[in-house]
DSSP file (Angstrom, degrees, kcal/mol; ACC not computed):
  #  RESIDUE AA STRUCTURE BP1 BP2  ACC     N-H-->O    O-->H-N    N-H-->O    O-->H-N    TCO  KAPPA ALPHA  PHI   PSI    X-CA   Y-CA   Z-CA
    1    1 A X              0   0    0      0, 0.0     2,-0.4     0, 0.0     0, 0.0   0.000 360.0 360.0 360.0 127.2   43.8  -61.6   82.8
    2    2 A X        +     0   0    0      2,-0.0     2,-0.3     0, 0.0     3,-0.0  -0.873 360.0 118.0-108.2 141.0   46.5  -59.6   84.5
    3    3 A X        -     0   0    0     -2,-0.4    37,-0.0     2,-0.1     0, 0.0  -0.956  64.5-108.8 177.0 170.9   49.8  -61.1   85.6
    4    4 A X  S >  S+     0   0    0     -2,-0.3     3,-1.5     2,-0.1     2,-0.4   0.496  75.2 115.5 -98.3  -2.9   53.4  -60.9   85.0
    5    5 A X  T 3  S+     0   0    0      1,-0.3     3,-0.1     3,-0.0    -2,-0.1  -0.541  95.1   1.6 -70.0 122.1   53.8  -64.2   83.2
    6    6 A X  T 3  S+     0   0    0     -2,-0.4    -1,-0.3     1,-0.3     2,-0.2   0.395  96.4 141.7  82.1  -3.8   55.0  -63.4   79.7
    7    7 A X    <   -     0   0    0     -3,-1.5    -1,-0.3     1,-0.1    -3,-0.1  -0.525  35.0-167.5 -72.3 134.6   55.0  -59.7   80.5
    8    8 A X        +     0   0    0     -2,-0.2     2,-0.5    -3,-0.1    -1,-0.1   0.518  57.9  96.7-101.1  -6.4   57.9  -57.9   78.8
    9    9 A X        -     0   0    0     -5,-0.0     2,-0.6     1,-0.0    -2,-0.1  -0.732  57.6-159.8 -88.6 128.3   57.7  -54.6   80.7
   10   10 A X        -     0   0    0     -2,-0.5     2,-0.3     2,-0.0    -2,-0.0  -0.925  11.4-144.3-108.5 115.9   60.0  -54.4   83.7
   11   11 A X        -     0   0    0     -2,-0.6     2,-0.5     1,-0.0    -2,-0.0  -0.567   8.3-140.8 -81.5 142.1   59.0  -51.8   86.1
   12   12 A X        -     0   0    0     -2,-0.3     2,-0.4    50,-0.0    -1,-0.0  -0.881  15.6-160.6-104.8 132.5   61.7  -49.8   87.9
   13   13 A X        -     0   0    0     -2,-0.5     2,-0.1     2,-0.0    49,-0.1  -0.875  18.4-117.5-114.7 145.1   61.2  -49.0   91.6
   14   14 A X     >  -     0   0    0     -2,-0.4     4,-2.1     1,-0.1     5,-0.2  -0.402  25.7-116.9 -74.4 154.8   63.0  -46.3   93.6
   15   15 A X  H  > S+     0   0    0      1,-0.2     4,-2.1     2,-0.2     5,-0.1   0.853 116.5  56.0 -59.8 -33.8   65.1  -47.3   96.5
   16   16 A X  H  > S+     0   0    0      2,-0.2     4,-2.1     1,-0.2    -1,-0.2   0.908 106.8  48.9 -65.0 -42.0   62.8  -45.4   98.9
   17   17 A X  H  > S+     0   0    0      1,-0.2     4,-2.4     2,-0.2    -2,-0.2   0.912 109.7  52.2 -62.7 -42.4   59.8  -47.4   97.6
   18   18 A X  H  X S+     0   0    0     -4,-2.1     4,-2.5     1,-0.2    -2,-0.2   0.900 108.7  50.3 -61.8 -41.1   61.8  -50.7   98.1
   19   19 A X  H  X S+     0   0    0     -4,-2.1     4,-2.5     2,-0.2    -1,-0.2   0.905 108.9  52.3 -62.7 -41.4   62.5  -49.7  101.7
   20   20 A X  H  X S+     0   0    0     -4,-2.1     4,-2.1     2,-0.2    -2,-0.2   0.922 110.8  47.2 -60.4 -44.6   58.9  -49.0  102.3
   21   21 A X  H  X S+     0   0    0     -4,-2.4     4,-1.9     1,-0.2    -2,-0.2   0.912 112.0  50.2 -63.7 -42.5   57.9  -52.4  101.0
   22   22 A X  H  X S+     0   0    0     -4,-2.5     4,-0.6     1,-0.2    -2,-0.2   0.862 109.4  51.1 -66.6 -34.7   60.6  -54.0  103.2
   23   23 A X  H >< S+     0   0    0     -4,-2.5     3,-0.9     1,-0.2     4,-0.4   0.900 110.3  49.6 -66.0 -40.4   59.4  -52.2  106.2
   24   24 A X  H >X S+     0   0    0     -4,-2.1     3,-1.3     1,-0.2     4,-0.9   0.848 102.4  63.6 -63.8 -34.3   55.9  -53.4  105.5
   25   25 A X  H 3< S+     0   0    0     -4,-1.9    -1,-0.2     1,-0.3    -2,-0.2   0.716  87.4  71.4 -64.8 -21.5   57.3  -56.9  105.1
   26   26 A X  T << S+     0   0    0     -3,-0.9    -1,-0.3    -4,-0.6    -2,-0.2   0.814 113.0  25.6 -65.1 -29.6   58.3  -56.9  108.8
   27   27 A X  T <4 S+     0   0    0     -3,-1.3     2,-0.3    -4,-0.4    -1,-0.2   0.428 124.5  48.3-114.4  -1.1   54.7  -57.2  109.9
   28   28 A X  S  < S-     0   0    0     -4,-0.9     2,-0.1     1,-0.0     0, 0.0  -0.869  85.4 -96.3-135.0 167.2   53.1  -58.9  106.9
   29   29 A X     >  -     0   0    0     -2,-0.3     4,-2.3     1,-0.1     5,-0.2  -0.318  35.9-110.1 -80.0 167.8   53.9  -61.8  104.7
   30   30 A X  H  > S+     0   0    0      1,-0.2     4,-2.3     2,-0.2     5,-0.1   0.900 118.6  49.8 -65.9 -41.1   55.7  -61.6  101.3
   31   31 A X  H  > S+     0   0    0      2,-0.2     4,-2.2     1,-0.2    -1,-0.2   0.877 110.6  50.5 -67.8 -36.2   52.5  -62.4   99.3
   32   32 A X  H  > S+     0   0    0      2,-0.2     4,-3.0     1,-0.2     5,-0.2   0.925 111.5  47.9 -65.3 -43.4   50.5  -59.7  101.3
   33   33 A X  H  X S+     0   0    0     -4,-2.3     4,-2.3     1,-0.2     6,-0.2   0.895 110.2  53.0 -63.0 -39.2   53.2  -57.1  100.6
   34   34 A X  H  X>S+     0   0    0     -4,-2.3     5,-2.1     1,-0.2     4,-0.7   0.928 114.4  40.8 -62.5 -45.5   53.3  -58.1   96.9
   35   35 A X  H  <5S+     0   0    0     -4,-2.2     3,-0.4     3,-0.2    -2,-0.2   0.922 114.5  52.0 -68.6 -43.8   49.5  -57.6   96.6
   36   36 A X  H  <5S+     0   0    0     -4,-3.0    -2,-0.2     1,-0.2    -1,-0.2   0.899 122.1  30.4 -61.6 -43.2   49.4  -54.5   98.7
   37   37 A X  H  <5S-     0   0    0     -4,-2.3    -1,-0.2    -5,-0.2    -2,-0.2   0.416 106.4-123.4 -97.4   1.3   52.1  -52.7   96.7
   38   38 A X  T  <5 +     0   0    0     -4,-0.7     2,-0.7    -3,-0.4    -3,-0.2   0.928  55.3 154.1  55.8  50.1   51.3  -54.4   93.4
   39   39 A X      < -     0   0    0     -5,-2.1     2,-0.4    -6,-0.2    -1,-0.2  -0.932  33.3-140.5-109.1 110.4   54.8  -55.8   93.0
   40   40 A X  S    S+     0   0    0     -2,-0.7     2,-0.1    -3,-0.1   -37,-0.0  -0.956  74.6  33.1-124.5 142.2   54.7  -58.9   90.9
   41   41 A X  S >  S-     0   0    0     -2,-0.4     3,-1.8   -36,-0.0     4,-0.4   0.641  77.5-141.1 -72.9 162.5   56.2  -61.5   91.0
   42   42 A X  T >> S+     0   0    0      1,-0.3     4,-1.1     2,-0.2     3,-0.9   0.708  96.0  74.4 -67.5 -18.3   56.4  -61.7   94.8
   43   43 A X  H 3> S+     0   0    0      1,-0.2     4,-2.2     2,-0.2    -1,-0.3   0.726  81.9  72.1 -65.8 -19.4   59.9  -63.1   94.5
   44   44 A X  H <> S+     0   0    0     -3,-1.8     4,-2.2     1,-0.2    -1,-0.2   0.911  96.0  49.7 -59.1 -42.1   61.0  -59.6   93.5
   45   45 A X  H <> S+     0   0    0     -3,-0.9     4,-2.5    -4,-0.4    -1,-0.2   0.890 107.9  53.0 -65.7 -39.2   60.5  -58.6   97.1
   46   46 A X  H  X S+     0   0    0     -4,-1.1     4,-2.4     1,-0.2    -1,-0.2   0.892 108.5  50.9 -62.8 -38.4   62.5  -61.5   98.3
   47   47 A X  H  X S+     0   0    0     -4,-2.2     4,-2.6     2,-0.2    -2,-0.2   0.910 109.8  49.6 -64.3 -42.4   65.3  -60.4   96.0
   48   48 A X  H  X S+     0   0    0     -4,-2.2     4,-2.8     2,-0.2    -2,-0.2   0.920 110.9  50.2 -61.5 -42.8   65.2  -56.8   97.5
   49   49 A X  H  X S+     0   0    0     -4,-2.5     4,-2.3     2,-0.2    -2,-0.2   0.925 112.2  46.4 -62.4 -45.4   65.3  -58.2  101.0
   50   50 A X  H  X S+     0   0    0     -4,-2.4     4,-1.9     1,-0.2    -1,-0.2   0.918 114.4  47.8 -62.9 -44.3   68.3  -60.4  100.2
   51   51 A X  H  X>S+     0   0    0     -4,-2.6     4,-3.3     1,-0.2     5,-0.6   0.900 111.0  51.3 -63.9 -41.3   70.1  -57.5   98.5
   52   52 A X  H  X5S+     0   0    0     -4,-2.8     4,-1.7     1,-0.2    -2,-0.2   0.905 110.2  48.9 -64.8 -41.8   69.3  -55.1  101.3
   53   53 A X  H  <5S+     0   0    0     -4,-2.3    -1,-0.2    -5,-0.2    -2,-0.2   0.870 119.6  38.8 -63.9 -35.6   70.7  -57.6  103.9
   54   54 A X  H  <5S+     0   0    0     -4,-1.9    -2,-0.2    -5,-0.2    -1,-0.2   0.911 135.5  13.1 -83.3 -43.8   73.9  -58.1  101.9
   55   55 A X  H  <5S-     0   0    0     -4,-3.3     3,-0.5     1,-0.3    -3,-0.2   0.514  91.4-141.3-115.5  -8.5   74.6  -54.5  100.5
   56   56 A X    ><< -     0   0    0     -4,-1.7     3,-1.0    -5,-0.6     4,-0.5  -0.385  61.7 -24.9  77.7-159.6   72.4  -52.2  102.5
   57   57 A X  G >  S+     0   0    0      1,-0.3     3,-1.6     2,-0.2     4,-0.4   0.866 134.4  60.2 -58.6 -40.3   70.6  -49.2  101.0
   58   58 A X  G >  S+     0   0    0     -3,-0.5     3,-1.0     1,-0.3    -1,-0.3   0.786  95.5  63.4 -62.8 -26.3   73.1  -48.8   98.2
   59   59 A X  G <  S+     0   0    0     -3,-1.0    -1,-0.3     1,-0.2    -2,-0.2   0.727  97.4  57.7 -68.2 -20.7   72.2  -52.3   96.9
   60   60 A X  G <  S+     0   0    0     -3,-1.6    -1,-0.2    -4,-0.5    -2,-0.2   0.568  82.9 103.8 -86.7  -9.2   68.7  -51.1   96.3
   61   61 A X  S <  S-     0   0    0     -3,-1.0   -47,-0.1    -4,-0.4    -3,-0.0  -0.427  85.8 -93.7 -71.9 148.6   69.8  -48.3   93.9
   62   62 A X        -     0   0    0     -2,-0.1     2,-0.3     1,-0.1    -1,-0.1  -0.313  37.4-131.5 -65.3 144.8   69.3  -49.0   90.2
   63   63 A X        -     0   0    0      1,-0.1     2,-0.1    -3,-0.1    -1,-0.1  -0.672  29.1 -97.3 -93.0 149.5   72.2  -50.5   88.3
   64   64 A X        -     0   0    0     -2,-0.3     2,-0.2     1,-0.1    -1,-0.1  -0.423  42.5-126.0 -65.6 141.8   73.4  -49.0   85.0
   65   65 A X        +     0   0    0     -2,-0.1    -1,-0.1     2,-0.0     2,-0.0  -0.550  62.7  18.3 -88.5 152.4   72.0  -50.9   82.0
   66   66 A X  S    S-     0   0    0     -2,-0.2     2,-0.2     2,-0.0     3,-0.0  -0.141  96.2 -39.4  87.6-179.7   74.1  -52.4   79.2
   67   67 A X        -     0   0    0      1,-0.1     2,-0.2    -2,-0.0    -2,-0.0  -0.466  61.0-104.5 -81.6 152.9   77.7  -53.3   78.8
   68   68 A X        -     0   0    0     -2,-0.2     2,-0.2     1,-0.1    -1,-0.1  -0.558  43.6-105.8 -70.6 137.9   80.5  -51.2   80.1
   69   69 A X        -     0   0    0     -2,-0.2    -1,-0.1     1,-0.2     4,-0.1  -0.467  29.8-168.1 -66.8 136.3   82.3  -49.3   77.3
   70   70 A X        +     0   0    0     -2,-0.2     2,-0.3     2,-0.0    -1,-0.2   0.662  69.3  32.6 -98.8 -19.0   85.6  -50.8   76.5
   71   71 A X  S    S+     0   0    0      1,-0.1     3,-0.1     3,-0.0    -1,-0.0  -0.819  91.7  55.2-128.4 169.4   86.9  -48.0   74.4
   72   72 A X  S    S+     0   0    0     -2,-0.3     2,-0.6     1,-0.1    -1,-0.1  -0.030  89.5  79.1 100.9 -31.7   86.5  -44.3   74.3
   73   73 A X        -     0   0    0     -4,-0.1     2,-0.4     2,-0.0    -1,-0.1  -0.940  63.6-159.2-114.5 116.9   87.6  -43.5   77.8
   74   74 A X        -     0   0    0     -2,-0.6     2,-0.6    -3,-0.1    -3,-0.0  -0.761  19.3-127.3 -91.6 137.1   91.3  -43.5   78.5
   75   75 A X        -     0   0    0     -2,-0.4     2,-0.7     1,-0.0    -2,-0.0  -0.741  23.1-146.9 -82.5 122.7   92.4  -43.9   82.0
   76   76 A X        -     0   0    0     -2,-0.6     2,-0.5     3,-0.0    -1,-0.0  -0.822  15.7-173.4 -97.6 115.3   94.7  -41.0   82.8
   77   77 A X        -     0   0    0     -2,-0.7     2,-0.1     1,-0.0    -2,-0.0  -0.908  31.6-110.9-105.2 133.0   97.4  -42.0   85.3
   78   78 A X        -     0   0    0     -2,-0.5     2,-0.2     1,-0.1     6,-0.0  -0.377  33.8-127.9 -63.4 138.0   99.7  -39.2   86.5
   79   79 A X        -     0   0    0      1,-0.1     2,-0.1    -2,-0.1    -1,-0.1  -0.586  15.9-118.4 -86.4 147.4  103.2  -39.4   85.2
   80   80 A X     >  -     0   0    0     -2,-0.2     4,-2.7     1,-0.1     5,-0.2  -0.404  35.8-103.5 -72.4 162.0  106.2  -39.3   87.5
   81   81 A X  H  > S+     0   0    0      1,-0.2     4,-2.4     2,-0.2     5,-0.2   0.877 124.0  50.9 -56.9 -37.2  108.6  -36.4   86.8
   82   82 A X  H  > S+     0   0    0      2,-0.2     4,-2.3     1,-0.2    -1,-0.2   0.916 111.2  47.1 -67.2 -41.5  111.0  -38.8   85.0
   83   83 A X  H  > S+     0   0    0      2,-0.2     4,-2.4     1,-0.2    -2,-0.2   0.894 112.3  50.3 -65.9 -39.0  108.2  -40.2   82.8
   84   84 A X  H  X S+     0   0    0     -4,-2.7     4,-2.5     2,-0.2    -2,-0.2   0.913 110.6  49.3 -65.1 -42.3  107.0  -36.6   82.0
   85   85 A X  H  X S+     0   0    0     -4,-2.4     4,-2.6    -5,-0.2    -2,-0.2   0.907 111.4  49.5 -63.2 -41.8  110.5  -35.5   81.1
   86   86 A X  H  X S+     0   0    0     -4,-2.3     4,-2.4     2,-0.2    -2,-0.2   0.914 111.2  49.2 -63.6 -42.5  111.0  -38.5   78.9
   87   87 A X  H  X S+     0   0    0     -4,-2.4     4,-2.2     2,-0.2    -2,-0.2   0.909 111.8  49.2 -63.1 -41.8  107.6  -37.8   77.2
   88   88 A X  H  X S+     0   0    0     -4,-2.5     4,-2.6     2,-0.2    -2,-0.2   0.916 111.5  48.8 -63.2 -43.4  108.6  -34.2   76.7
   89   89 A X  H  X S+     0   0    0     -4,-2.6     4,-2.7     2,-0.2    -2,-0.2   0.886 110.2  51.2 -65.4 -38.7  112.0  -35.2   75.2
   90   90 A X  H  X S+     0   0    0     -4,-2.4     4,-2.4     2,-0.2    -1,-0.2   0.920 111.0  48.6 -62.9 -43.1  110.3  -37.7   72.8
   91   91 A X  H  X S+     0   0    0     -4,-2.2     4,-2.3     2,-0.2    -2,-0.2   0.928 113.0  47.1 -62.6 -45.1  107.9  -35.0   71.7
   92   92 A X  H  X S+     0   0    0     -4,-2.6     4,-2.4     1,-0.2    -2,-0.2   0.907 111.1  51.8 -62.8 -41.9  110.8  -32.5   71.1
   93   93 A X  H  X S+     0   0    0     -4,-2.7     4,-2.3     1,-0.2    -1,-0.2   0.908 109.6  49.8 -61.3 -42.8  112.8  -35.2   69.3
   94   94 A X  H  X S+     0   0    0     -4,-2.4     4,-2.0     2,-0.2    -1,-0.2   0.916 111.0  49.1 -62.0 -44.1  109.8  -35.9   67.0
   95   95 A X  H  X S+     0   0    0     -4,-2.3     4,-2.1     1,-0.2    -2,-0.2   0.898 110.8  50.1 -64.6 -39.9  109.4  -32.2   66.2
   96   96 A X  H  X S+     0   0    0     -4,-2.4     4,-2.5     1,-0.2    -1,-0.2   0.898 108.8  51.9 -66.1 -39.4  113.1  -31.8   65.4
   97   97 A X  H  X S+     0   0    0     -4,-2.3     4,-2.4     1,-0.2    -1,-0.2   0.895 109.2  50.6 -61.7 -39.7  113.0  -34.7   63.1
   98   98 A X  H  X S+     0   0    0     -4,-2.0     4,-2.3     2,-0.2    -2,-0.2   0.902 109.9  49.9 -65.7 -40.4  110.0  -33.2   61.3
   99   99 A X  H  X S+     0   0    0     -4,-2.1     4,-2.7     2,-0.2    -2,-0.2   0.918 110.7  49.4 -63.4 -42.8  111.9  -29.9   60.9
  100  100 A X  H  X S+     0   0    0     -4,-2.5     4,-2.6     1,-0.2    -2,-0.2   0.922 110.6  50.4 -61.9 -43.6  115.0  -31.7   59.5
  101  101 A X  H  X S+     0   0    0     -4,-2.4     4,-2.1     1,-0.2    -1,-0.2   0.902 111.8  47.8 -61.9 -40.9  112.8  -33.6   57.0
  102  102 A X  H  X S+     0   0    0     -4,-2.3     4,-2.7     2,-0.2    -2,-0.2   0.925 112.3  48.7 -65.5 -44.7  111.1  -30.3   55.9
  103  103 A X  H  X S+     0   0    0     -4,-2.7     4,-2.6     1,-0.2    -2,-0.2   0.892 110.9  50.4 -64.5 -38.7  114.5  -28.5   55.5
  104  104 A X  H  X S+     0   0    0     -4,-2.6     4,-2.3     2,-0.2    -1,-0.2   0.911 111.6  48.1 -63.9 -41.6  115.9  -31.5   53.5
  105  105 A X  H  X S+     0   0    0     -4,-2.1     4,-2.2     2,-0.2    -2,-0.2   0.911 112.2  49.4 -64.8 -42.3  112.9  -31.4   51.2
  106  106 A X  H  X S+     0   0    0     -4,-2.7     4,-2.5     2,-0.2    -2,-0.2   0.914 110.5  50.2 -62.4 -43.5  113.2  -27.7   50.8
  107  107 A X  H  X S+     0   0    0     -4,-2.6     4,-2.9     1,-0.2    -2,-0.2   0.905 109.6  51.5 -62.0 -41.3  116.9  -28.0   50.0
  108  108 A X  H  X S+     0   0    0     -4,-2.3     4,-2.1     2,-0.2    -1,-0.2   0.897 111.2  47.5 -63.0 -40.3  116.2  -30.7   47.4
  109  109 A X  H  X S+     0   0    0     -4,-2.2     4,-2.1     2,-0.2    -2,-0.2   0.903 112.6  48.5 -67.6 -40.4  113.6  -28.4   45.8
  110  110 A X  H  X S+     0   0    0     -4,-2.5     4,-2.5     2,-0.2     5,-0.2   0.928 112.1  49.1 -65.1 -44.5  116.0  -25.4   45.8
  111  111 A X  H  X S+     0   0    0     -4,-2.9     4,-2.0     1,-0.2    -1,-0.2   0.886 109.8  52.7 -60.8 -38.9  118.8  -27.6   44.3
  112  112 A X  H  X S+     0   0    0     -4,-2.1     4,-1.7    -5,-0.2    -1,-0.2   0.898 110.8  46.4 -65.1 -41.0  116.4  -28.9   41.6
  113  113 A X  H  X S+     0   0    0     -4,-2.1     4,-2.5     2,-0.2    -2,-0.2   0.909 111.7  50.1 -68.9 -42.2  115.4  -25.3   40.6
  114  114 A X  H  X S+     0   0    0     -4,-2.5     4,-1.8     1,-0.2    -1,-0.2   0.867 108.9  53.2 -66.4 -33.0  119.0  -24.1   40.5
  115  115 A X  H  X S+     0   0    0     -4,-2.0     4,-1.4    -5,-0.2    -1,-0.2   0.898 109.8  48.1 -65.7 -40.1  119.9  -27.1   38.4
  116  116 A X  H  X S+     0   0    0     -4,-1.7     4,-1.2     1,-0.2    -2,-0.2   0.906 110.4  51.5 -65.5 -41.8  117.1  -26.2   35.9
  117  117 A X  H  < S+     0   0    0     -4,-2.5    -1,-0.2     1,-0.2    -2,-0.2   0.847 106.7  53.8 -65.7 -33.9  118.2  -22.6   35.8
  118  118 A X  H  < S+     0   0    0     -4,-1.8    -1,-0.2     1,-0.2    -2,-0.2   0.848 106.8  52.3 -68.3 -33.9  121.8  -23.5   35.0
  119  119 A X  H  <        0   0    0     -4,-1.4    -1,-0.2     1,-0.2    -2,-0.2   0.784 360.0 360.0 -73.5 -27.2  120.6  -25.6   32.0
  120  120 A X     <        0   0    0     -4,-1.2    -1,-0.2    -3,-0.1    -2,-0.2   0.474 360.0 360.0 -82.0 360.0  118.6  -22.8   30.5
């Protein structure tokens, strides 16, 4: 017995094929079009017709499967010149703070060595 009841395979049809079926539907019934093009269930054709009337050809194109990614892609918005200048100044300030921290650590190490040398 062949039929789509309980079938887990979902066939994907091209937009061109869907248009061909919809054109055939103008002169034939939905059940005839379903049998002629082997599109089961026949309500699939009714869905294509409704989608085509509402969205046109683009509505018949396949939709991406799955959920939209929520992470991983950052939306890049162009910064205004003031925002860019502020970002640059923040970056420069961070780099200068790191240099100061390194120099302070170096000075502490040098002072520690000279203190050891004085004791010996």
